[in-house]
PABA-611383 format. One record per residue (C-alpha): x, y, z; residue in three letters; residue number from 1. Coordinates in Angstrom, 2 decimals, decimal comma. Example, Ala and Ser with C-alpha at 12.3 -4.5 7.8 and 13.67 -1.06 7.14 Angstrom:
X: 12,30	Y: -4,50	Z: 7,80	residuo: ala	num: 1
X: 13,67	Y: -1,06	Z: 7,14	residuo: ser	num: 2
***
This chain:
X: -25,24	Y: 23,07	Z: -10,46	residuo: met	num: 1
X: -22,57	Y: 25,38	Z: -12,56	residuo: thr	num: 2
X: -18,96	Y: 24,39	Z: -12,33	residuo: glu	num: 3
X: -16,65	Y: 26,50	Z: -10,53	residuo: lys	num: 4
X: -13,44	Y: 27,81	Z: -11,79	residuo: ile	num: 5
X: -9,88	Y: 27,71	Z: -9,83	residuo: tyr	num: 6
X: -6,89	Y: 29,47	Z: -10,86	residuo: pro	num: 7
X: -4,56	Y: 27,23	Z: -9,40	residuo: asp	num: 8
X: -4,54	Y: 23,76	Z: -10,69	residuo: pro	num: 9
X: -5,03	Y: 21,41	Z: -8,14	residuo: leu	num: 10
X: -2,10	Y: 19,29	Z: -6,28	residuo: cys	num: 11
X: -2,21	Y: 15,39	Z: -5,92	residuo: cys	num: 12
X: -3,83	Y: 15,17	Z: -2,59	residuo: cys	num: 13
X: -6,54	Y: 17,84	Z: -3,59	residuo: glu	num: 14
X: -10,10	Y: 17,30	Z: -5,13	residuo: tyr	num: 15
X: -13,36	Y: 18,74	Z: -6,60	residuo: ile	num: 16
X: -16,07	Y: 16,92	Z: -3,96	residuo: asp	num: 17
X: -19,49	Y: 16,42	Z: -4,86	residuo: arg	num: 18
X: -20,88	Y: 19,86	Z: -3,65	residuo: asn	num: 19
X: -18,04	Y: 21,15	Z: -5,94	residuo: asn	num: 20
X: -16,19	Y: 22,53	Z: -3,28	residuo: glu	num: 21
X: -12,24	Y: 22,38	Z: -3,42	residuo: arg	num: 22
X: -11,23	Y: 20,16	Z: -0,69	residuo: asn	num: 23
X: -8,54	Y: 17,97	Z: 0,70	residuo: his	num: 24
X: -7,99	Y: 14,40	Z: 1,09	residuo: ile	num: 25
X: -6,54	Y: 15,44	Z: 4,91	residuo: leu	num: 26
X: -9,53	Y: 16,90	Z: 5,95	residuo: ala	num: 27
X: -11,90	Y: 13,22	Z: 5,40	residuo: cys	num: 28
X: -12,23	Y: 13,17	Z: 9,26	residuo: cys	num: 29
X: -13,53	Y: 16,82	Z: 9,75	residuo: cys	num: 30
X: -15,84	Y: 19,08	Z: 8,37	residuo: asn	num: 31
X: -18,51	Y: 16,69	Z: 7,80	residuo: cys	num: 32
X: -21,92	Y: 18,41	Z: 8,90	residuo: val	num: 33
X: -24,27	Y: 15,03	Z: 8,27	residuo: asp	num: 34
X: -21,66	Y: 13,43	Z: 10,73	residuo: leu	num: 35
X: -21,82	Y: 15,96	Z: 13,14	residuo: asp	num: 36
X: -25,64	Y: 16,41	Z: 13,06	residuo: ala	num: 37
X: -25,94	Y: 12,58	Z: 13,52	residuo: ala	num: 38
X: -23,83	Y: 12,31	Z: 16,21	residuo: ala	num: 39
X: -25,42	Y: 14,68	Z: 17,92	residuo: asp	num: 40
X: -28,92	Y: 13,30	Z: 17,53	residuo: arg	num: 41
X: -27,17	Y: 10,03	Z: 18,85	residuo: leu	num: 42
X: -26,62	Y: 11,70	Z: 21,91	residuo: phe	num: 43
X: -29,89	Y: 13,37	Z: 22,28	residuo: arg	num: 44
X: -31,23	Y: 9,36	Z: 21,90	residuo: cys	num: 45
X: -32,87	Y: 10,60	Z: 18,57	residuo: gln	num: 46
X: -33,14	Y: 8,53	Z: 15,71	residuo: ser	num: 47
X: -30,85	Y: 9,53	Z: 12,73	residuo: val	num: 48
X: -32,77	Y: 10,37	Z: 9,57	residuo: thr	num: 49
X: -32,70	Y: 8,72	Z: 5,91	residuo: his	num: 50
X: -31,81	Y: 11,88	Z: 4,65	residuo: leu	num: 51
X: -28,96	Y: 12,29	Z: 7,09	residuo: gln	num: 52
X: -27,61	Y: 8,28	Z: 6,59	residuo: arg	num: 53
X: -27,99	Y: 8,85	Z: 2,72	residuo: ser	num: 54
X: -26,06	Y: 12,27	Z: 3,14	residuo: asn	num: 55
X: -23,21	Y: 10,38	Z: 5,32	residuo: met	num: 56
X: -22,76	Y: 7,92	Z: 2,69	residuo: leu	num: 57
X: -22,56	Y: 9,90	Z: -0,14	residuo: leu	num: 58
X: -19,96	Y: 12,10	Z: 1,39	residuo: thr	num: 59
X: -17,78	Y: 8,82	Z: 2,89	residuo: leu	num: 60
X: -18,18	Y: 7,65	Z: -0,77	residuo: gln	num: 61
X: -16,60	Y: 10,90	Z: -2,01	residuo: asp	num: 62
X: -14,07	Y: 11,44	Z: 0,27	residuo: arg	num: 63
X: -12,69	Y: 8,14	Z: -0,51	residuo: ile	num: 64
X: -9,34	Y: 8,95	Z: -2,61	residuo: arg	num: 65
X: -5,79	Y: 8,25	Z: -3,69	residuo: ala	num: 66
X: -3,23	Y: 10,86	Z: -4,41	residuo: pro	num: 67
X: -2,76	Y: 11,14	Z: -8,15	residuo: trp	num: 68
X: -1,41	Y: 13,66	Z: -10,74	residuo: phe	num: 69
X: -3,75	Y: 16,77	Z: -11,15	residuo: gly	num: 70
X: -5,87	Y: 15,99	Z: -8,70	residuo: gly	num: 71
X: -6,71	Y: 13,25	Z: -5,72	residuo: ala	num: 72
X: -8,80	Y: 10,32	Z: -7,84	residuo: lys	num: 73
X: -11,91	Y: 8,40	Z: -6,30	residuo: lys	num: 74
X: -11,57	Y: 5,23	Z: -5,39	residuo: val	num: 75
X: -14,79	Y: 3,10	Z: -5,02	residuo: ala	num: 76
X: -15,50	Y: 1,71	Z: -1,98	residuo: thr	num: 77
X: -15,46	Y: -1,81	Z: -2,78	residuo: val	num: 78
X: -11,47	Y: -1,63	Z: -4,12	residuo: asp	num: 79
X: -10,54	Y: -0,83	Z: -0,63	residuo: val	num: 80
X: -11,46	Y: -4,11	Z: 0,54	residuo: leu	num: 81
X: -8,33	Y: -6,11	Z: -0,45	residuo: pro	num: 82
X: -6,40	Y: -3,87	Z: 1,64	residuo: ile	num: 83
X: -8,59	Y: -4,76	Z: 4,80	residuo: ile	num: 84
X: -9,94	Y: -8,30	Z: 4,02	residuo: val	num: 85
X: -6,78	Y: -9,90	Z: 2,47	residuo: leu	num: 86
X: -4,11	Y: -9,60	Z: 5,66	residuo: pro	num: 87
X: -6,99	Y: -10,07	Z: 8,05	residuo: ala	num: 88
X: -7,55	Y: -13,43	Z: 6,66	residuo: met	num: 89
X: -4,09	Y: -14,38	Z: 6,19	residuo: leu	num: 90
X: -3,78	Y: -13,25	Z: 9,81	residuo: tyr	num: 91
X: -6,42	Y: -15,30	Z: 11,18	residuo: thr	num: 92
X: -5,87	Y: -18,08	Z: 8,93	residuo: ala	num: 93
X: -2,31	Y: -18,46	Z: 11,29	residuo: ala	num: 94
X: -4,03	Y: -18,67	Z: 14,38	residuo: ile	num: 95
X: -4,54	Y: -22,69	Z: 14,00	residuo: ser	num: 96
X: -4,63	Y: -25,20	Z: 11,46	residuo: leu	num: 97
X: -8,25	Y: -25,23	Z: 11,93	residuo: tyr	num: 98
X: -8,70	Y: -21,73	Z: 11,25	residuo: cys	num: 99
X: -6,21	Y: -22,11	Z: 8,10	residuo: cys	num: 100
X: -8,88	Y: -24,36	Z: 6,83	residuo: leu	num: 101
X: -11,68	Y: -22,20	Z: 7,29	residuo: val	num: 102
X: -10,45	Y: -19,23	Z: 5,89	residuo: ile	num: 103
X: -8,78	Y: -20,25	Z: 2,52	residuo: phe	num: 104
X: -12,07	Y: -21,97	Z: 1,97	residuo: phe	num: 105
X: -13,99	Y: -18,72	Z: 2,91	residuo: thr	num: 106
X: -11,63	Y: -16,98	Z: 0,69	residuo: met	num: 107
X: -12,41	Y: -18,72	Z: -2,44	residuo: leu	num: 108
X: -16,40	Y: -18,81	Z: -1,79	residuo: gly	num: 109
X: -15,61	Y: -14,73	Z: -1,11	residuo: phe	num: 110
X: -13,74	Y: -14,18	Z: -4,46	residuo: leu	num: 111
X: -16,12	Y: -16,42	Z: -6,19	residuo: thr	num: 112
X: -19,27	Y: -14,45	Z: -5,35	residuo: tyr	num: 113
X: -17,09	Y: -11,05	Z: -5,91	residuo: met	num: 114
X: -16,42	Y: -12,60	Z: -8,95	residuo: tyr	num: 115
X: -20,13	Y: -13,29	Z: -10,37	residuo: phe	num: 116
X: -21,71	Y: -9,71	Z: -8,39	residuo: his	num: 117
X: -18,80	Y: -7,13	Z: -9,79	residuo: leu	num: 118
X: -19,89	Y: -9,04	Z: -13,37	residuo: arg	num: 119
X: -22,96	Y: -8,04	Z: -12,75	residuo: cys	num: 120
X: -23,66	Y: -4,66	Z: -11,11	residuo: thr	num: 121
X: -19,51	Y: -3,47	Z: -11,72	residuo: ser	num: 122
X: -17,77	Y: -4,92	Z: -14,66	residuo: pro	num: 123
X: -15,36	Y: -2,48	Z: -14,65	residuo: arg	num: 124
X: -14,17	Y: -2,41	Z: -10,92	residuo: ser	num: 125
X: -10,50	Y: -2,69	Z: -10,09	residuo: lys	num: 126
X: -11,22	Y: -5,25	Z: -6,95	residuo: phe	num: 127
X: -9,47	Y: -7,94	Z: -8,44	residuo: phe	num: 128
X: -6,47	Y: -5,67	Z: -9,88	residuo: phe	num: 129
X: -6,33	Y: -4,60	Z: -6,67	residuo: leu	num: 130
X: -6,13	Y: -7,98	Z: -4,98	residuo: trp	num: 131
X: -3,47	Y: -9,22	Z: -7,22	residuo: ala	num: 132
X: -1,17	Y: -6,05	Z: -6,54	residuo: val	num: 133
X: -1,85	Y: -6,10	Z: -2,60	residuo: trp	num: 134
X: -0,98	Y: -9,88	Z: -2,83	residuo: ser	num: 135
X: 2,11	Y: -9,29	Z: -4,26	residuo: ile	num: 136
X: 3,34	Y: -6,50	Z: -2,15	residuo: leu	num: 137
X: 1,97	Y: -8,68	Z: 0,88	residuo: phe	num: 138
X: 3,74	Y: -11,49	Z: 0,03	residuo: leu	num: 139
X: 7,14	Y: -9,73	Z: -0,70	residuo: phe	num: 140
X: 6,91	Y: -7,31	Z: 2,11	residuo: ile	num: 141
X: 6,35	Y: -11,05	Z: 4,44	residuo: leu	num: 142
X: 9,07	Y: -12,86	Z: 2,76	residuo: phe	num: 143
X: 11,57	Y: -10,30	Z: 2,90	residuo: glu	num: 144
X: 10,96	Y: -9,56	Z: 6,67	residuo: ser	num: 145
X: 10,56	Y: -13,26	Z: 7,50	residuo: thr	num: 146
X: 12,28	Y: -15,81	Z: 5,64	residuo: val	num: 147
X: 15,90	Y: -13,91	Z: 5,39	residuo: pro	num: 148
X: 16,21	Y: -13,94	Z: 9,15	residuo: met	num: 149
X: 15,88	Y: -17,90	Z: 9,00	residuo: leu	num: 150
X: 18,14	Y: -20,39	Z: 7,01	residuo: glu	num: 151
X: 18,37	Y: -18,66	Z: 3,58	residuo: leu	num: 152
X: 21,39	Y: -17,91	Z: 1,55	residuo: leu	num: 153
X: 21,94	Y: -14,49	Z: 0,28	residuo: pro	num: 154
X: 22,39	Y: -15,36	Z: -3,58	residuo: glu	num: 155
X: 18,82	Y: -17,46	Z: -2,77	residuo: glu	num: 156
X: 17,47	Y: -14,12	Z: -1,88	residuo: asn	num: 157
X: 18,80	Y: -12,38	Z: -5,06	residuo: val	num: 158
X: 17,42	Y: -15,06	Z: -6,99	residuo: ala	num: 159
X: 14,09	Y: -14,88	Z: -5,71	residuo: phe	num: 160
X: 14,03	Y: -10,94	Z: -6,25	residuo: leu	num: 161
X: 15,49	Y: -11,27	Z: -9,68	residuo: leu	num: 162
X: 12,27	Y: -13,74	Z: -10,58	residuo: leu	num: 163
X: 10,11	Y: -11,47	Z: -9,06	residuo: leu	num: 164
X: 11,27	Y: -8,05	Z: -11,12	residuo: ser	num: 165
X: 11,02	Y: -9,97	Z: -14,14	residuo: ile	num: 166
X: 7,54	Y: -11,33	Z: -13,43	residuo: ser	num: 167
X: 6,43	Y: -7,75	Z: -12,57	residuo: val	num: 168
X: 7,99	Y: -6,52	Z: -15,77	residuo: phe	num: 169
X: 6,36	Y: -8,91	Z: -18,12	residuo: phe	num: 170
X: 2,78	Y: -8,09	Z: -16,27	residuo: leu	num: 171
X: 3,79	Y: -4,41	Z: -16,29	residuo: tyr	num: 172
X: 4,17	Y: -4,62	Z: -20,23	residuo: lys	num: 173
X: 0,80	Y: -7,00	Z: -20,70	residuo: thr	num: 174
X: -1,08	Y: -3,77	Z: -18,85	residuo: lys	num: 175
X: 0,93	Y: -1,60	Z: -20,50	residuo: his	num: 176
X: 0,65	Y: -2,54	Z: -24,21	residuo: phe	num: 177
X: -3,46	Y: -3,22	Z: -23,65	residuo: ser	num: 178
X: -4,50	Y: -0,09	Z: -25,62	residuo: gln	num: 179
X: -2,46	Y: -1,39	Z: -28,38	residuo: ser	num: 180
X: -4,81	Y: -4,48	Z: -28,86	residuo: cys	num: 181
X: -7,69	Y: -2,08	Z: -29,56	residuo: gln	num: 182
X: -8,66	Y: -2,24	Z: -32,97	residuo: ala	num: 183
X: -8,72	Y: 0,96	Z: -35,28	residuo: ile	num: 184
X: -12,07	Y: 1,30	Z: -36,79	residuo: ser	num: 185
X: -12,50	Y: 1,54	Z: -40,57	residuo: tyr	num: 186
X: -15,14	Y: 3,13	Z: -42,47	residuo: val	num: 187
X: -18,35	Y: 1,68	Z: -42,51	residuo: asn	num: 188
X: -20,92	Y: 4,20	Z: -44,52	residuo: his	num: 189
X: -24,23	Y: 2,48	Z: -43,60	residuo: glu	num: 190
X: -23,18	Y: 3,06	Z: -39,70	residuo: ala	num: 191
X: -21,84	Y: 6,33	Z: -40,75	residuo: ala	num: 192
X: -24,87	Y: 7,77	Z: -41,79	residuo: glu	num: 193
X: -26,98	Y: 6,70	Z: -38,59	residuo: glu	num: 194
X: -24,41	Y: 7,40	Z: -36,05	residuo: asp	num: 195
X: -22,22	Y: 10,34	Z: -35,98	residuo: ser	num: 196
X: -19,29	Y: 9,23	Z: -33,89	residuo: ala	num: 197
X: -15,92	Y: 10,30	Z: -35,75	residuo: val	num: 198
X: -14,39	Y: 7,34	Z: -37,29	residuo: leu	num: 199
X: -10,40	Y: 6,95	Z: -38,16	residuo: leu	num: 200
X: -10,24	Y: 5,81	Z: -41,90	residuo: ile	num: 201
X: -7,77	Y: 3,41	Z: -43,11	residuo: gln	num: 202
X: -7,66	Y: 2,66	Z: -46,92	residuo: asp	num: 203
X: -5,04	Y: -0,21	Z: -46,74	residuo: glu	num: 204
X: -7,33	Y: -3,33	Z: -45,92	residuo: leu	num: 205
X: -9,61	Y: -4,88	Z: -48,15	residuo: asn	num: 206
X: -13,44	Y: -5,03	Z: -47,22	residuo: glu	num: 207
X: -12,82	Y: -8,70	Z: -47,09	residuo: ser	num: 208
X: -10,54	Y: -8,12	Z: -44,30	residuo: asp	num: 209
X: -12,75	Y: -6,85	Z: -42,11	residuo: thr	num: 210
X: -16,12	Y: -7,29	Z: -40,73	residuo: ser	num: 211
X: -18,67	Y: -5,32	Z: -38,65	residuo: val	num: 212
X: -18,76	Y: -4,91	Z: -34,95	residuo: cys	num: 213
X: -22,80	Y: -5,79	Z: -33,81	residuo: gln	num: 214
X: -22,16	Y: -3,23	Z: -30,48	residuo: leu	num: 215
X: -20,13	Y: -0,65	Z: -31,54	residuo: cys	num: 216
X: -20,91	Y: -0,91	Z: -35,26	residuo: arg	num: 217
X: -17,38	Y: -0,29	Z: -36,28	residuo: lys	num: 218
X: -15,53	Y: -2,01	Z: -39,30	residuo: arg	num: 219
X: -12,78	Y: -3,72	Z: -37,39	residuo: val	num: 220
X: -10,14	Y: -6,18	Z: -38,54	residuo: pro	num: 221
X: -11,34	Y: -10,12	Z: -38,92	residuo: leu	num: 222
X: -10,83	Y: -12,00	Z: -35,11	residuo: arg	num: 223
X: -11,63	Y: -9,04	Z: -33,19	residuo: thr	num: 224
X: -14,12	Y: -8,95	Z: -30,65	residuo: phe	num: 225
X: -15,87	Y: -6,52	Z: -28,47	residuo: his	num: 226
X: -15,11	Y: -6,11	Z: -24,90	residuo: cys	num: 227
X: -17,55	Y: -5,11	Z: -22,75	residuo: ile	num: 228
X: -15,98	Y: -4,14	Z: -19,75	residuo: pro	num: 229
X: -13,56	Y: -2,15	Z: -21,80	residuo: cys	num: 230
X: -16,20	Y: -0,81	Z: -24,19	residuo: gln	num: 231
X: -13,99	Y: -0,79	Z: -27,27	residuo: thr	num: 232
X: -12,88	Y: -3,54	Z: -29,66	residuo: cys	num: 233
X: -9,57	Y: -5,60	Z: -29,04	residuo: val	num: 234
X: -7,93	Y: -7,32	Z: -31,87	residuo: val	num: 235
X: -7,83	Y: -10,94	Z: -31,29	residuo: arg	num: 236
X: -9,27	Y: -11,03	Z: -27,88	residuo: gln	num: 237
X: -8,30	Y: -14,14	Z: -25,86	residuo: asp	num: 238
X: -10,40	Y: -12,54	Z: -22,77	residuo: his	num: 239
X: -10,73	Y: -9,95	Z: -20,31	residuo: his	num: 240
X: -8,15	Y: -10,63	Z: -17,25	residuo: asn	num: 241
X: -9,59	Y: -9,10	Z: -14,30	residuo: val	num: 242
X: -6,70	Y: -9,46	Z: -12,29	residuo: trp	num: 243
X: -4,80	Y: -7,17	Z: -14,55	residuo: leu	num: 244
X: -7,72	Y: -5,48	Z: -15,48	residuo: asp	num: 245
X: -6,89	Y: -4,94	Z: -19,21	residuo: cys	num: 246
X: -7,95	Y: -7,18	Z: -22,38	residuo: cys	num: 247
X: -4,92	Y: -9,64	Z: -23,47	residuo: ile	num: 248
X: -5,16	Y: -9,75	Z: -27,07	residuo: gly	num: 249
X: -2,74	Y: -9,46	Z: -30,14	residuo: ala	num: 250
X: -0,37	Y: -6,43	Z: -29,00	residuo: ser	num: 251
X: 0,12	Y: -8,34	Z: -25,21	residuo: asn	num: 252
X: -0,12	Y: -11,79	Z: -25,45	residuo: his	num: 253
X: 3,19	Y: -12,74	Z: -25,44	residuo: arg	num: 254
X: 4,27	Y: -10,46	Z: -22,56	residuo: tyr	num: 255
X: 1,07	Y: -12,46	Z: -20,79	residuo: tyr	num: 256
X: 2,15	Y: -15,68	Z: -21,53	residuo: leu	num: 257
X: 5,72	Y: -14,64	Z: -20,00	residuo: leu	num: 258
X: 4,19	Y: -13,04	Z: -16,94	residuo: gly	num: 259
X: 2,52	Y: -16,25	Z: -16,03	residuo: cys	num: 260
X: 5,82	Y: -18,51	Z: -16,78	residuo: ile	num: 261
X: 7,77	Y: -16,33	Z: -14,59	residuo: phe	num: 262
X: 5,11	Y: -15,44	Z: -12,36	residuo: gly	num: 263
X: 4,72	Y: -19,24	Z: -11,61	residuo: leu	num: 264
X: 8,70	Y: -19,92	Z: -11,32	residuo: ile	num: 265
X: 8,64	Y: -17,02	Z: -8,64	residuo: thr	num: 266
X: 5,83	Y: -18,24	Z: -6,63	residuo: leu	num: 267
X: 6,96	Y: -21,70	Z: -6,66	residuo: leu	num: 268
X: 10,53	Y: -20,72	Z: -5,82	residuo: phe	num: 269
X: 9,67	Y: -18,23	Z: -3,13	residuo: gly	num: 270
X: 7,08	Y: -20,44	Z: -1,36	residuo: ser	num: 271
X: 10,03	Y: -23,40	Z: -1,74	residuo: asn	num: 272
X: 12,37	Y: -21,20	Z: 0,13	residuo: leu	num: 273
X: 10,05	Y: -20,21	Z: 2,85	residuo: ser	num: 274
X: 8,44	Y: -23,83	Z: 3,56	residuo: leu	num: 275
X: 12,27	Y: -25,03	Z: 3,55	residuo: thr	num: 276
X: 13,00	Y: -22,41	Z: 6,14	residuo: ser	num: 277
X: 10,34	Y: -22,77	Z: 8,59	residuo: ile	num: 278
X: 9,63	Y: -26,72	Z: 8,20	residuo: cys	num: 279
X: 12,13	Y: -29,51	Z: 8,65	residuo: his	num: 280
X: 13,62	Y: -30,06	Z: 4,92	residuo: pro	num: 281
X: 15,08	Y: -32,47	Z: 3,23	residuo: phe	num: 282
X: 17,67	Y: -33,22	Z: 0,22	residuo: leu	num: 283
X: 16,28	Y: -34,46	Z: -2,83	residuo: ile	num: 284
X: 18,84	Y: -33,47	Z: -5,34	residuo: ala	num: 285
X: 22,10	Y: -32,01	Z: -5,58	residuo: asn	num: 286
X: 22,52	Y: -29,86	Z: -9,30	residuo: val	num: 287
X: 26,03	Y: -28,94	Z: -10,19	residuo: val	num: 288
X: 26,75	Y: -28,53	Z: -6,35	residuo: gly	num: 289
X: 23,02	Y: -26,78	Z: -5,85	residuo: val	num: 290
X: 21,24	Y: -28,58	Z: -3,18	residuo: his	num: 291
X: 17,83	Y: -28,56	Z: -4,07	residuo: val	num: 292
X: 15,60	Y: -29,23	Z: -0,57	residuo: leu	num: 293
X: 11,97	Y: -29,73	Z: -0,09	residuo: met	num: 294
X: 9,79	Y: -29,42	Z: 3,05	residuo: pro	num: 295
X: 9,19	Y: -32,48	Z: 5,25	residuo: asp	num: 296
X: 7,56	Y: -32,20	Z: 8,38	residuo: asp	num: 297
X: 5,48	Y: -28,40	Z: 8,96	residuo: cys	num: 298
X: 3,54	Y: -29,99	Z: 11,86	residuo: ser	num: 299
X: 4,72	Y: -27,55	Z: 14,72	residuo: asp	num: 300
X: 4,49	Y: -24,33	Z: 12,08	residuo: val	num: 301
X: 1,70	Y: -23,46	Z: 14,19	residuo: phe	num: 302
X: 3,13	Y: -22,90	Z: 17,57	residuo: asp	num: 303
X: 4,95	Y: -19,50	Z: 17,22	residuo: gln	num: 304
X: 2,50	Y: -17,16	Z: 15,34	residuo: tyr	num: 305
X: 5,42	Y: -15,34	Z: 13,31	residuo: asp	num: 306
X: 6,64	Y: -18,83	Z: 11,87	residuo: ile	num: 307
X: 2,16	Y: -19,95	Z: 11,11	residuo: ala	num: 308
X: 2,17	Y: -15,98	Z: 9,08	residuo: val	num: 309
X: 4,82	Y: -17,56	Z: 7,16	residuo: cys	num: 310
X: 3,45	Y: -20,62	Z: 6,44	residuo: phe	num: 311
X: 0,12	Y: -19,33	Z: 5,71	residuo: val	num: 312
X: 1,39	Y: -17,23	Z: 3,28	residuo: gly	num: 313
X: 3,73	Y: -19,81	Z: 1,74	residuo: ser	num: 314
X: 0,18	Y: -21,79	Z: 1,21	residuo: val	num: 315
X: -1,43	Y: -18,50	Z: -0,29	residuo: tyr	num: 316
X: 1,21	Y: -18,45	Z: -2,79	residuo: ala	num: 317
X: 1,31	Y: -22,26	Z: -3,70	residuo: leu	num: 318
X: -2,95	Y: -21,59	Z: -4,06	residuo: ala	num: 319
X: -1,72	Y: -18,98	Z: -6,35	residuo: met	num: 320
X: 0,35	Y: -20,96	Z: -8,51	residuo: ala	num: 321
X: -2,21	Y: -23,45	Z: -8,74	residuo: gly	num: 322
X: -4,28	Y: -21,05	Z: -10,38	residuo: cys	num: 323
X: -1,58	Y: -19,88	Z: -12,83	residuo: val	num: 324
X: -0,70	Y: -23,39	Z: -13,72	residuo: ile	num: 325
X: -4,70	Y: -23,74	Z: -14,88	residuo: phe	num: 326
X: -3,92	Y: -20,71	Z: -17,01	residuo: val	num: 327
X: -0,76	Y: -22,23	Z: -18,32	residuo: leu	num: 328
X: -2,30	Y: -25,36	Z: -19,55	residuo: leu	num: 329
X: -5,50	Y: -23,46	Z: -20,77	residuo: gln	num: 330
X: -2,94	Y: -20,90	Z: -22,95	residuo: gln	num: 331
X: -1,32	Y: -23,80	Z: -24,11	residuo: ile	num: 332
X: -4,40	Y: -25,50	Z: -25,41	residuo: phe	num: 333
X: -5,39	Y: -22,63	Z: -27,13	residuo: phe	num: 334
X: -2,23	Y: -21,75	Z: -28,55	residuo: ile	num: 335
X: -1,83	Y: -25,25	Z: -29,80	residuo: ser	num: 336
X: -4,99	Y: -25,11	Z: -31,72	residuo: arg	num: 337
X: -4,47	Y: -21,47	Z: -32,95	residuo: gly	num: 338
X: -7,59	Y: -20,03	Z: -31,75	residuo: val	num: 339
X: -8,19	Y: -17,40	Z: -28,91	residuo: thr	num: 340
X: -10,02	Y: -18,03	Z: -25,68	residuo: gly	num: 341
X: -12,92	Y: -16,15	Z: -27,09	residuo: thr	num: 342
X: -13,44	Y: -17,64	Z: -30,45	residuo: glu	num: 343
X: -13,43	Y: -20,90	Z: -28,52	residuo: trp	num: 344
X: -15,69	Y: -19,72	Z: -25,80	residuo: arg	num: 345
X: -18,00	Y: -18,86	Z: -28,34	residuo: arg	num: 346
X: -17,52	Y: -21,69	Z: -30,72	residuo: gly	num: 347
X: -15,95	Y: -19,34	Z: -33,67	residuo: glu	num: 348
X: -13,02	Y: -21,76	Z: -34,54	residuo: phe	num: 349
X: -10,68	Y: -20,68	Z: -37,44	residuo: val	num: 350
X: -10,03	Y: -23,60	Z: -39,84	residuo: pro	num: 351
X: -6,52	Y: -24,34	Z: -38,66	residuo: gln	num: 352
X: -4,38	Y: -24,08	Z: -41,37	residuo: arg	num: 353
X: -1,46	Y: -25,04	Z: -39,26	residuo: arg	num: 354
X: -0,41	Y: -27,88	Z: -37,20	residuo: asn	num: 355
X: 0,68	Y: -27,29	Z: -34,06	residuo: cys	num: 356
X: 4,14	Y: -26,28	Z: -34,56	residuo: trp	num: 357
X: 2,89	Y: -24,30	Z: -37,00	residuo: gly	num: 358
X: 0,67	Y: -22,21	Z: -34,69	residuo: asn	num: 359
X: 3,18	Y: -21,86	Z: -32,18	residuo: trp	num: 360
X: 5,98	Y: -20,17	Z: -34,90	residuo: arg	num: 361
X: 2,52	Y: -18,09	Z: -35,61	residuo: asn	num: 362
X: 2,23	Y: -16,77	Z: -31,86	residuo: phe	num: 363
X: 5,78	Y: -16,14	Z: -31,31	residuo: leu	num: 364
X: 6,31	Y: -14,29	Z: -34,76	residuo: cys	num: 365
X: 3,13	Y: -12,50	Z: -34,41	residuo: ser	num: 366
X: 1,69	Y: -13,16	Z: -37,81	residuo: ser	num: 367
X: -2,06	Y: -12,52	Z: -36,51	residuo: tyr	num: 368
X: -3,63	Y: -13,28	Z: -40,02	residuo: lys	num: 369
***
C-alpha cells in the first residue's frame, strides 16, 4: 500500500490509521464499517463472521490513541489496563475487610502474572510504567481529596507535597538520564566487515578497556551489558526497571537511589498522615514540639465508605513502601560489594579492590572504572 502524503501536518489529535487514511481520535466511536455490519447481523439473528471480528479488533487496537505532538500516539491495549484495573480493585477493596484481603492478594497474583507474561510476549510494554504513574496520581488525588478535610495541619500537607515533588523530580531525572547510560560503540573491525551498521568511533580508549557485545557485536567499554527490552548496551547496567521503563546504569544510578529514598519517605509519611486522620491516633514522641503520632485502632474504618477508600489507599501505599524497602536493601548490598545487579545475577564479580567505604565513595563520586 502506497503511503499518502498530506500537505498539512498532523495535529496532536490526528493520526494515520491502518488504512493509511487521516483520522481523528474523536471519531473513535463512529465511522466503523465493521462494527455497523456486525451490529446489523446481530439484529438479524445472524452470526458475525470471523473476518468481521478480526477487523473490529484491529480497528479497536488502531484507534486507542493518546494525543501527542506531531500526531496521536498508538497505545497498546494492555497498557490501558492500569487505568481501569487499579481504581476498580481499590474501590472494591473498600467494601469490607474480607474484600480488602482478597483484592490485595489478587492484585499481587495479577501483577506477578503480568510480569512473566509480558516478559515473554511484549518485553517493551509500558504496562508497569503506566501502573506506577497511575498509582502515584491516584494516591495523590485520594490524599488531597480526603485527608485535608480531616484533622490535618496545613504545614503537614505542605511537607507531604514537598516530599512528593522531590521524589518525582529524582525519578524523572532517572528516566531522563537513562539514554546517557547507553554505551558509545567502538570500532570492531571483524564485526564491521560482517555488519554494515554505522558505528561511532572513539580512539581514546585502549583495546584492553573495551569488550565485544555478543548480541550486537559492537565494541563497548568494560562492565557494559546488553539490555534486551532497550535493545542497546548499557554502561554498568544494574537492572532494567519495568516500573520506570528504563535501564538503571552509570548515568542515572544515583538519581534512582535518591528517588527510592525520598519515595519511601513520602509513602510512609503520607500513609501515616492518612491513617492517623481516619483511625484513633496515639502519641509516641514529641520532637522539638512536633507530635509524632501512630494509628491505634482502625476497626471502624469500613463503617463509612469514603473513609474505607482512604484506608485502602494507605494500605496500598504501605505495600508499595515495603517493595521500595526491599529494593533499597538490595541496592545497599550491591553498592557495598562494588558490583552491579547484572554482574551479581550473572556471577561476573569484579575483584573487590576497595572496602565498603571505598565502594560507596566510588559510587558517589562517579568513578566507574
